[in-house]
C-alpha positions in Angstrom: -68.3 -33.6 -18.1 -66.8 -30.1 -18.6 -70.1 -29.1 -20.3 -72.1 -30.3 -17.3 -69.8 -28.3 -15.0 -70.2 -25.1 -17.0 -73.9 -25.5 -17.1 -74.0 -25.9 -13.4 -72.0 -22.8 -12.7 -74.0 -20.7 -15.1 -77.4 -21.9 -13.9 -76.5 -21.4 -10.2 -75.1 -17.9 -10.9 -78.3 -17.0 -12.7 -80.3 -18.5 -9.8 -78.6 -16.3 -7.2 -77.7 -13.1 -9.0 -80.1 -12.3 -11.9 -82.3 -9.2 -11.5 -85.9 -10.3 -10.7 -89.4 -9.1 -10.3 -91.5 -9.4 -7.2 -93.8 -12.4 -6.9 -97.6 -11.9 -6.9 -99.6 -11.5 -3.7 -100.9 -14.7 -2.1 -104.5 -15.1 -1.2 -106.1 -15.2 2.2 -107.1 -18.8 1.6 -103.5 -19.9 1.0 -102.4 -17.9 4.1 -105.0 -19.8 6.2 -103.9 -23.1 4.8 -100.3 -22.5 5.7 -101.1 -21.0 9.1 -103.2 -23.9 10.2 -100.3 -26.3 9.7 -98.2 -24.6 12.3 -100.8 -23.0 14.7 -100.8 -24.0 18.3 -103.8 -25.5 20.1 -104.5 -22.2 21.8 -104.8 -20.2 18.5 -108.4 -19.7 17.3 -109.5 -19.7 13.7 -110.7 -16.2 14.2 -107.2 -15.0 15.1 -105.7 -16.7 12.1 -108.3 -15.2 9.8 -107.7 -11.8 11.2 -104.0 -12.1 10.8 -104.2 -13.3 7.2 -106.8 -10.6 6.3 -104.5 -7.9 7.8 -101.6 -9.2 5.8 -103.6 -9.1 2.6 -105.0 -5.6 3.3 -101.6 -4.1 3.9 -99.6 -5.8 1.2 -100.8 -3.5 -1.7 -99.8 -6.2 -4.1 -96.2 -6.4 -2.9 -95.0 -9.2 -0.7 -93.1 -8.2 2.4 -89.6 -9.4 2.9 -90.3 -11.8 5.7 -92.9 -12.9 8.2 -96.2 -11.5 6.9 -96.9 -13.0 3.4 -97.8 -16.7 3.1 -97.1 -18.7 -0.1 -98.3 -22.2 -0.9 -94.9 -23.4 -2.1 -92.9 -25.7 0.1 -89.9 -23.3 0.4 -92.1 -20.4 1.5 -93.8 -22.7 4.1 -90.3 -23.4 5.6 -89.3 -19.7 5.6 -92.5 -18.7 7.4 -92.1 -21.6 9.9 -88.5 -20.6 10.7 -89.4 -16.9 10.9 -91.9 -17.7 13.7 -89.6 -20.1 15.5 -86.6 -17.7 15.4 -88.7 -15.1 17.4 -88.5 -17.4 20.4 -85.6 -16.9 22.7 -82.7 -19.4 22.4 -84.3 -20.9 19.2 -82.3 -22.9 16.7 -83.8 -24.1 13.4 -82.6 -26.9 11.1 -79.9 -26.1 8.5 -79.6 -29.5 6.8 -81.4 -32.7 7.8 -80.8 -34.1 11.3 -80.8 -37.9 11.4 -79.3 -41.2 12.5 -79.2 -44.2 10.1 -77.6 -47.6 9.8 -75.9 -48.1 6.4 -74.2 -50.7 4.2 -71.3 -49.7 2.0 -70.0 -51.5 -1.1 -66.2 -51.6 -0.9 -65.4 -49.0 1.8 -62.3 -47.0 1.5 -59.7 -49.0 3.4 -56.5 -47.2 2.3 -56.1 -44.4 4.8 -56.8 -46.7 7.8 -54.9 -49.8 6.6 -51.7 -47.9 6.6 -52.4 -46.4 10.0 -53.2 -49.7 11.9 -51.2 -52.1 9.7 -54.2 -54.4 8.9 -55.3 -54.9 5.3 -59.1 -54.3 5.8 -59.8 -52.6 9.1 -63.0 -50.8 7.9 -66.3 -52.9 8.0 -68.9 -52.3 5.4 -71.7 -51.7 7.9 -71.8 -48.6 10.1 -74.0 -45.9 11.6 -74.2 -42.4 10.1 -75.6 -39.5 11.9 -75.8 -35.7 11.3 -76.6 -32.7 13.5 -77.2 -29.5 11.6 -78.6 -26.3 13.1 -78.5 -22.5 12.5 -79.5 -19.3 14.3 -79.8 -15.7 13.3 -77.0 -13.4 14.4 -78.4 -10.2 13.0 -81.9 -10.1 11.4 -83.0 -7.5 8.9 -79.6 -5.8 8.8 -79.8 -2.0 8.6 -83.6 -2.3 7.9 -83.1 -4.4 4.8 -84.3 -7.9 3.9 -80.8 -9.3 4.5 -80.0 -11.3 7.7 -76.8 -12.8 9.0 -76.8 -16.4 10.2 -74.4 -18.8 11.9 -74.8 -22.5 11.2 -73.0 -25.6 12.4 -73.1 -29.1 10.9 -71.4 -32.3 12.3 -71.6 -35.6 10.5 -70.2 -38.8 11.9 -69.5 -42.3 10.5 -69.5 -44.8 13.4 -68.1 -48.4 13.0 -70.6 -49.5 15.6 -70.2 -53.3 14.9 -66.4 -53.2 14.5 -65.4 -55.0 17.7 -61.8 -55.7 16.5 -61.0 -52.0 16.8 -63.2 -51.0 19.7 -66.2 -49.7 17.6 -64.4 -46.5 16.5 -65.8 -43.3 14.9 -64.2 -43.7 11.5 -64.7 -40.1 10.5 -66.4 -36.9 11.8 -66.7 -33.8 9.6 -67.3 -30.4 11.3 -68.6 -27.5 9.3 -69.3 -24.0 10.8 -70.7 -21.4 8.5 -71.4 -17.7 8.6 -73.6 -16.3 5.8 -75.9 -13.5 4.7 -79.3 -14.5 3.5 -82.2 -12.9 1.8 -85.7 -14.4 1.9 -87.5 -11.9 -0.3 -89.3 -13.8 -3.1 -88.7 -12.8 -6.7 -89.6 -14.1 -10.1 -87.2 -15.9 -12.4 -88.3 -17.3 -15.8 -91.8 -18.2 -14.4 -90.6 -19.7 -11.2 -90.1 -18.1 -7.7 -86.6 -17.5 -6.3 -87.6 -17.9 -2.6 -84.2 -16.9 -1.2 -80.4 -16.9 -1.6 -77.4 -16.7 0.7 -73.6 -16.0 0.4 -71.1 -16.9 3.1 -68.0 -18.6 4.4 -67.7 -22.2 5.4 -64.8 -24.1 7.0 -64.9 -27.9 7.0 -62.5 -30.3 8.7 -62.3 -33.7 10.3 -60.1 -32.8 13.3 -57.5 -35.4 12.6 -53.7 -35.2 12.4 -51.1 -36.1 9.9 -52.1 -38.8 7.3 -55.9 -38.6 8.1 -56.2 -34.8 8.3 -58.6 -33.2 5.8 -59.9 -29.6 5.6 -60.9 -26.9 3.3 -62.3 -23.3 3.3 -64.9 -22.1 0.9 -67.0 -19.2 -0.2 -70.5 -20.6 -0.8 -73.5 -19.1 -2.7 -76.9 -20.9 -2.4 -80.4 -20.4 -3.8 -83.8 -22.0 -3.6 -86.2 -21.9 -6.6 -89.8 -22.9 -6.3 -90.8 -24.6 -9.5 -94.3 -25.7 -8.5 -96.1 -25.9 -5.1 -94.5 -29.3 -4.4 -91.3 -29.2 -6.5 -88.3 -27.0 -5.6 -84.7 -26.8 -6.6 -81.8 -26.0 -4.3 -78.5 -25.1 -5.8 -75.1 -24.1 -4.5 -71.8 -23.2 -6.0 -68.5 -22.6 -4.2 -65.0 -21.3 -4.5 -62.4 -23.0 -2.5 -59.9 -20.6 -0.8 -56.6 -22.0 -2.0 -54.1 -23.6 0.4 -50.3 -23.6 -0.1 -49.5 -26.5 -2.5 -47.3 -28.3 0.0 -50.1 -28.0 2.7 -53.0 -29.0 0.5 -54.8 -31.9 2.2 -57.3 -32.4 -0.7 -55.2 -32.1 -3.9 -57.2 -32.0 -7.1 -60.5 -32.0 -5.2 -62.3 -30.2 -8.1 -62.0 -33.4 -10.2 -64.2 -35.2 -7.7 -66.2 -32.5 -6.0 -66.5 -29.9 -8.7 -67.7 -26.4 -7.9 -71.3 -26.9 -6.8 -74.3 -29.2 -6.8 -78.1 -29.2 -7.3 -80.9 -30.9 -5.4 -84.4 -31.4 -6.6 -86.9 -31.7 -3.8 -90.4 -33.1 -4.4 -92.7 -32.9 -1.4 -96.2 -34.2 -2.3 -98.4 -34.6 0.7 -96.2 -35.9 3.6 -93.4 -37.6 1.8 -90.2 -35.8 0.8 -88.1 -37.1 -2.2 -84.8 -35.6 -3.2 -82.3 -36.1 -6.0 -78.9 -34.5 -5.9 -76.2 -34.3 -8.6 -72.7 -33.0 -8.0 -70.5 -33.0 -11.2 -66.8 -32.8 -10.8 -64.6 -32.0 -13.7 -63.8 -35.8 -14.1 -66.3 -37.6 -11.9 -70.0 -37.2 -11.0 -71.8 -38.0 -7.7 -75.5 -38.4 -7.0 -77.7 -39.0 -4.0 -81.4 -40.0 -3.7 -83.3 -39.6 -0.4 -86.9 -40.2 0.9 -88.5 -39.5 4.2 -92.0 -39.8 5.7 -93.3 -38.7 9.1 -93.8 -41.3 11.7 -95.0 -38.8 14.4 -94.8 -35.1 15.1 -91.2 -35.6 16.1 -89.7 -38.3 13.8 -89.5 -39.2 10.1 -88.5 -42.5 8.5 -85.4 -41.7 6.4 -83.7 -43.6 3.6 -80.9 -42.6 1.3 -78.7 -43.9 -1.5 -75.4 -42.3 -2.4 -73.0 -43.1 -5.2 -69.9 -41.1 -5.9 -67.2 -39.0 -4.2 -66.9 -36.6 -1.4 -69.5 -38.1 1.0 -66.9 -37.5 3.7 -63.6 -35.5 3.6 -61.5 -38.7 4.1 -63.3 -40.2 1.0 -63.2 -37.1 -1.2 -61.2 -39.0 -3.9 -62.6 -42.5 -3.2 -65.8 -43.8 -4.8 -68.4 -44.8 -2.2 -71.8 -46.6 -2.8 -74.0 -46.5 0.3 -77.5 -47.3 1.2 -78.9 -46.1 4.5 -82.1 -46.3 6.5 -82.9 -44.6 9.8 -84.8 -41.9 11.7 -84.7 -38.1 10.9 -85.9 -35.1 12.9 -86.5 -33.1 9.7 -86.3 -33.3 6.0 -84.4 -31.1 3.5 -87.3 -28.5 3.7 -86.9 -28.4 7.5 -90.3 -30.1 8.0 -90.6 -32.3 11.1 
C-alpha cells in the first residue's frame, strides 16, 4: 500500500509540474467538428468556417493559451465550452458533477448517530444523495498570462428521505469552497497532452457541532491528462493543513484518505465512464460511474462506491454504495 501511495504522489507531481513542450496545431476540420457541437441555431456554417480558418492562420504552429485553438480531445472540448460560457455575464460552469440519485448502502455507519439519539440503528440503508458543484472565474488571464483565478463551491448531501422514525433527516451535508489558480495551456508529457493544471486552497466541513463535527483544510493540486481523444486522466494530490492535536476532528485521516486520487474518464460517443482509485496508507477506496444523456438537459447517472471518505462523517468507516439517478453534467462538464 505504501508503494501505491508513493507511486500516486510521484505521478501526480509529474503530471502537474514537469516541464513540457507545446502541443501540435489542430486542423480546421477538428475545429469545425468541435464548434458544431456547441454552436447556436443562429450561427451559420460560414461563420464557423471563417472562425476556424482564422484561428489556423494566426496560430503559426503554436496553440493559444485559451479560447482560439480547438482540440479533438474530451478535455479540450470542455475547456473550449467553458471558455465561451464564461464570457456570458453571471455565468457559472460545472466544477464536479451535479446530480440527484437514490442509493442503497450495505451496512451504513451507525456509530455517530446511535450515540446521539440513543437508538441502536437509526440510519436506514436507503437514502437520496445529491450534489451541487459550480465555479466561476474571479480573474481571468492574470497579468496577461495563461493563469486564471477561480472560485468554486460544492455541496453534497445525504438525505434519509424514507426514514420516517426520525422525520426524514439530512444525515450529512459536506460544504467545500475552493479558491485556485488554473492554467489551461496544453503541453506534451510522454506522448500525451497535459490539458491543464490548478493549485489552490480548499476548506471542507459538515457544519455540525460537538460529536458530529468534521472539517479539514487542504492545499490541492490537480491536473488533466488527455491520453487519447476519448480517454483522459484526472489526478489530484493534497496536503492537509495540520490542526492542533486536541482539536483534530479527523485523526489519522491519511490512513483512509491518503494524499490524493486518480480518475480515468472514458467518453466514447455519448456515454461517460469513470474509474477512481484513492489509496490511503492503510486502506484503498474506489468508485465507478456511468452516465448517458437523456435530453439536452439531463443525463442518466449510476455509481458504485466502495471504501472510505465518501463523506466526512464516514472518513474512517467503510461504505459500499450503489446509486442511480439524474445528472445535469458528467465529469467532463458535458450536459
